[in-house]
C-alpha positions as CSV (number, residue, x, y, z in Angstrom):
1,M,0.8,-172.6,113.0
2,K,-1.0,-170.1,115.3
3,M,-2.8,-167.5,113.2
4,E,-5.5,-165.0,113.8
5,K,-9.0,-165.7,112.6
6,E,-11.7,-163.2,111.7
7,Y,-14.9,-163.0,113.8
8,R,-18.0,-161.2,112.7
9,G,-20.4,-159.9,115.4
10,S,-24.1,-159.3,115.1
11,N,-25.5,-155.9,114.2
12,G,-25.2,-153.8,117.3
13,Y,-28.0,-151.4,116.5
14,V,-30.5,-154.3,116.1
15,A,-29.3,-156.0,119.3
16,F,-29.5,-152.7,121.2
17,I,-33.1,-152.1,120.2
18,L,-34.1,-155.6,120.9
19,L,-32.6,-155.5,124.4
20,L,-34.3,-152.2,125.1
21,L,-37.6,-153.7,124.0
22,V,-37.2,-156.8,126.1
23,L,-36.1,-154.8,129.1
24,A,-39.1,-152.5,128.7
25,A,-41.5,-155.5,128.3
26,I,-40.1,-157.1,131.5
27,I,-40.5,-153.9,133.5
28,V,-44.1,-153.3,132.2
29,G,-45.1,-156.9,132.8
30,G,-43.6,-157.0,136.2
31,V,-44.9,-153.7,137.4
32,L,-48.3,-153.2,135.6
33,F,-49.3,-156.8,135.4
34,K,-47.9,-157.9,138.7
35,L,-45.7,-160.5,137.0
36,I,-43.0,-160.2,139.7
37,P,-41.0,-163.3,138.5
38,L,-40.2,-161.5,135.3
39,L,-38.2,-158.9,137.2
40,V,-35.7,-161.7,137.9
41,L,-34.7,-161.5,134.2
42,I,-33.6,-157.8,134.5
43,P,-30.0,-158.6,135.6
44,F,-29.6,-161.0,132.7
45,I,-30.8,-158.4,130.2
46,L,-28.5,-155.7,131.7
47,F,-25.6,-158.2,131.5
48,A,-26.5,-158.7,127.8
49,F,-25.8,-155.1,127.2
50,A,-22.1,-155.8,128.0
51,G,-21.9,-157.6,124.6
52,L,-22.2,-154.3,122.7
53,V,-18.9,-153.3,121.3
54,T,-17.8,-150.3,119.2
55,I,-14.8,-150.7,116.9
56,N,-13.1,-147.6,115.5
57,P,-11.2,-147.5,112.2
58,N,-7.8,-149.2,112.4
59,E,-8.7,-150.9,115.6
60,S,-9.3,-154.5,116.5
61,V,-10.9,-156.5,119.4
62,V,-9.5,-159.9,120.4
63,L,-12.3,-162.2,121.8
64,V,-11.6,-164.9,124.3
65,L,-14.1,-167.2,126.0
66,F,-12.9,-169.0,129.1
67,G,-9.3,-169.1,127.9
68,K,-10.2,-170.1,124.3
69,Y,-9.4,-167.7,121.4
70,N,-12.5,-167.2,119.4
71,G,-11.4,-164.7,116.8
72,T,-10.6,-161.0,116.1
73,M,-13.0,-158.4,115.0
74,K,-11.4,-155.8,112.6
75,D,-14.4,-154.4,110.8
76,N,-15.2,-151.0,112.3
77,G,-18.8,-150.3,113.5
78,F,-21.2,-151.2,116.2
79,F,-21.7,-154.9,117.0
80,W,-23.0,-157.3,119.6
81,V,-21.1,-160.4,120.7
82,N,-21.5,-162.9,123.5
83,P,-21.2,-160.9,126.7
84,L,-19.2,-163.6,128.3
85,Y,-16.3,-162.9,125.9
86,S,-13.3,-161.1,127.3
87,K,-12.3,-158.3,125.0
88,K,-8.8,-157.0,124.3
89,R,-8.4,-154.0,122.1
90,I,-5.3,-153.8,119.9
91,S,-4.6,-150.8,117.7
92,L,-3.8,-151.5,114.0
93,R,-2.4,-148.0,113.4
94,A,1.2,-147.4,112.3
95,R,3.4,-146.2,115.2
96,N,6.7,-144.5,115.6
97,F,9.4,-145.7,118.0
98,D,12.2,-143.0,118.3
99,S,14.8,-144.6,120.5
100,E,17.2,-142.6,122.7
101,P,20.8,-143.0,121.5
102,I,22.4,-146.0,123.3
103,K,26.1,-146.7,123.8
104,V,27.4,-149.7,121.9
105,N,30.8,-151.0,120.6
106,D,31.3,-151.1,116.8
107,K,33.1,-154.0,115.1
108,I,36.5,-152.6,116.0
109,G,35.5,-152.0,119.6
110,N,35.1,-148.2,119.5
111,P,32.3,-146.9,121.8
112,I,29.7,-145.1,119.8
113,M,26.3,-143.6,120.4
114,I,23.6,-144.8,118.0
115,G,19.8,-144.4,117.8
116,I,17.0,-145.5,115.4
117,V,13.6,-144.6,114.2
118,L,11.2,-147.5,113.7
119,V,7.8,-147.4,112.0
120,W,5.7,-150.4,112.8
121,K,2.2,-151.8,113.2
122,V,0.5,-154.9,114.5
123,D,-0.2,-157.3,111.6
124,N,-1.2,-160.5,113.5
125,T,-3.4,-159.8,116.6
126,F,-3.2,-163.4,117.8
127,K,0.6,-163.2,118.1
128,A,0.5,-159.7,119.6
129,A,-2.0,-160.8,122.2
130,F,-0.8,-164.2,123.2
131,E,2.8,-164.9,122.0
132,V,4.5,-162.2,124.0
133,D,3.9,-160.1,127.1
134,E,3.3,-156.4,126.4
135,Y,4.1,-156.3,122.7
136,E,4.9,-152.6,122.8
137,H,7.7,-153.2,125.4
138,F,8.8,-156.2,123.3
139,V,9.3,-153.9,120.3
140,R,11.4,-151.5,122.3
141,V,13.7,-154.2,123.8
142,Q,14.1,-156.1,120.5
143,S,14.8,-152.9,118.6
144,E,17.7,-152.0,120.9
145,A,19.0,-155.6,120.7
146,A,18.9,-155.5,116.9
147,L,20.7,-152.2,116.9
148,R,23.5,-153.5,119.2
149,K,23.9,-156.6,117.0
150,L,24.1,-154.5,113.8
151,A,26.7,-152.1,115.3
152,G,28.9,-155.0,116.4
153,H,29.0,-156.3,112.8
154,Y,30.3,-153.1,111.1
155,P,32.9,-150.4,111.9
156,Y,31.9,-146.8,112.5
157,D,34.1,-145.7,109.6
158,N,37.0,-147.2,107.6
159,F,39.9,-145.2,109.3
160,E,41.1,-148.3,111.2
161,D,39.5,-150.9,108.9
162,E,40.3,-149.7,105.4
163,E,39.1,-152.9,103.8
164,A,35.6,-152.4,105.1
165,E,33.1,-152.0,102.3
166,I,30.2,-151.0,104.5
167,T,30.4,-148.7,107.5
168,L,27.8,-147.5,109.9
169,R,28.5,-143.8,109.1
170,A,28.5,-144.2,105.3
171,G,26.4,-147.3,104.8
172,G,23.2,-145.4,104.2
173,D,20.4,-147.5,102.7
174,M,22.4,-150.7,102.9
175,I,22.8,-150.4,106.6
176,N,19.1,-149.5,107.0
177,A,18.1,-152.5,104.9
178,K,20.2,-154.8,107.2
179,L,18.5,-153.2,110.2
180,E,15.0,-153.8,108.8
181,E,15.8,-157.4,108.0
182,E,17.1,-158.0,111.6
183,L,14.1,-156.3,113.1
184,R,11.6,-158.3,110.9
185,E,13.1,-161.6,112.1
186,R,13.0,-160.5,115.8
187,L,9.5,-159.0,115.7
188,D,7.7,-161.6,113.7
189,I,7.1,-163.7,116.8
190,A,4.9,-160.8,118.1
191,G,3.0,-160.3,114.9
192,I,4.6,-157.0,114.2
193,H,5.1,-155.7,110.7
194,V,8.1,-153.4,110.2
195,I,7.3,-150.6,107.8
196,E,10.5,-148.7,108.0
197,A,13.7,-148.7,110.2
198,R,16.6,-146.3,109.9
199,I,19.5,-145.0,111.9
200,N,18.7,-141.4,112.9
201,Y,21.7,-140.7,115.2
202,I,25.3,-141.9,115.2
203,A,28.4,-140.4,116.7
204,Y,31.4,-141.4,118.7
205,A,31.0,-141.7,122.5
206,A,32.0,-138.6,124.5
207,E,35.1,-140.2,125.9
208,I,36.7,-140.7,122.5
209,A,34.9,-138.1,120.4
210,S,37.7,-135.5,120.8
211,A,40.5,-137.9,119.8
212,M,38.5,-139.1,116.8
213,L,37.9,-135.6,115.7
214,K,41.6,-134.8,115.8
215,R,42.3,-137.9,113.8
216,Q,39.7,-136.9,111.2
217,Q,41.2,-133.4,111.0
218,A,44.7,-134.9,110.6
219,T,43.5,-137.1,107.8
220,A,41.9,-134.2,106.1
221,I,45.0,-132.1,106.5
222,V,47.2,-134.9,105.0
223,A,44.9,-135.3,102.1
224,A,44.9,-131.6,101.4
225,R,48.7,-131.5,101.7
226,E,49.0,-134.3,99.1
227,K,46.9,-132.2,96.7
228,I,48.9,-129.1,97.3
229,V,52.3,-130.9,96.8
230,E,51.0,-132.6,93.7
231,G,49.8,-129.2,92.2
232,S,53.1,-127.5,93.3
233,V,55.2,-130.0,91.5
234,G,53.2,-129.6,88.4
235,M,53.5,-125.8,88.6
236,V,57.3,-126.0,89.1
237,Q,57.7,-128.4,86.2
238,M,55.7,-126.0,84.0
239,A,57.8,-123.0,85.1
240,L,61.1,-124.7,84.3
241,K,59.7,-125.9,81.0
242,N,58.6,-122.4,79.9
243,L,61.9,-120.8,81.0
244,K,63.8,-123.3,78.9
245,E,61.5,-123.1,75.8
246,R,61.6,-119.3,75.8
247,D,65.3,-119.1,76.6
248,I,64.7,-116.5,79.3
249,I,67.5,-117.6,81.6
250,D,70.1,-120.3,81.4
251,M,70.4,-122.1,84.8
252,D,72.7,-124.9,85.8
253,E,71.5,-127.7,88.1
254,E,72.4,-125.9,91.3
255,K,70.3,-122.8,90.2
256,K,67.4,-125.1,89.3
257,A,67.6,-126.8,92.6
258,A,67.5,-123.4,94.4
259,M,64.6,-122.2,92.3
260,I,62.7,-125.4,92.9
261,S,63.3,-125.2,96.6
262,N,62.1,-121.6,96.7
263,L,59.0,-122.3,94.6
264,M,58.0,-125.3,96.7
265,V,58.3,-123.3,99.9
266,V,56.1,-120.5,98.5
267,L,53.5,-122.8,97.0
268,C,53.3,-125.2,99.9
269,S,53.5,-122.7,102.7
270,D,50.4,-121.9,104.9
271,E,51.3,-118.2,104.9
272,S,51.5,-115.7,102.1
273,A,54.9,-115.3,100.5
274,R,57.0,-112.2,101.6
275,P,59.1,-111.0,98.7
276,I,62.7,-109.9,99.3
277,V,64.2,-107.4,96.9
278,N,67.7,-108.4,95.9
279,T,69.8,-105.3,95.0
280,G,72.9,-107.4,94.3
281,T,73.6,-110.0,91.6
282,L,71.9,-113.3,91.1
283,H,74.7,-115.0,93.1
284,H,74.5,-112.8,96.2
């Protein structure tokens, strides 16, 4: 299995002082003591300075010598390594990827707009450096691919799929957990550790948003009407029961039907009732 290995460089301060002393000795020997051949060593000493490397906190340097991976330096500080090493810096800091909403189709086929926020960091520098090209671009592409796959497995809501236990709109933590799992599998090849992933934007696509809004409004109206009718029936039943128990008025079935009809109209109407004063008898 290809894994990263730790590399420890020499103390950079000691190496820097030694190189300066050697360089000074060569210059003094070559100029003052006419030891001209010593001056030939100056380019080699200057080249040795290229081995000095500074590593900041939460930063790493991948070292490669003629195509061979020699290790990764993660300890922050000032070091000296073989100047022939090629050095590739890789940040170990946590990063945010806030994707622009993309258009996908949910499980039912409805076009929706969906976006995610991904918090990630490099965990394996060997994989990040050598297993993929441009690991940052790899994270973006695979995040969108994972999002498309997730959206295709679940409906946006349960209006058309009433048996759906999990929906993109109401799934919450469960949907985010599925997204994190999918991303971890995809980004492991690049040595990326997924800290957190969650859906931060979800809506119907513009071409169907208006129709879906009307459907949601109709559903809400029907649900409200059901509650109104249920309550109205209870109130009418209570009114008839009280009239009968208190013996206020004796009504036959036809009068009861008329009363029920009038009460249901008043209780279920969208507008306020407009009373009509009857100056005649109960029958006219």
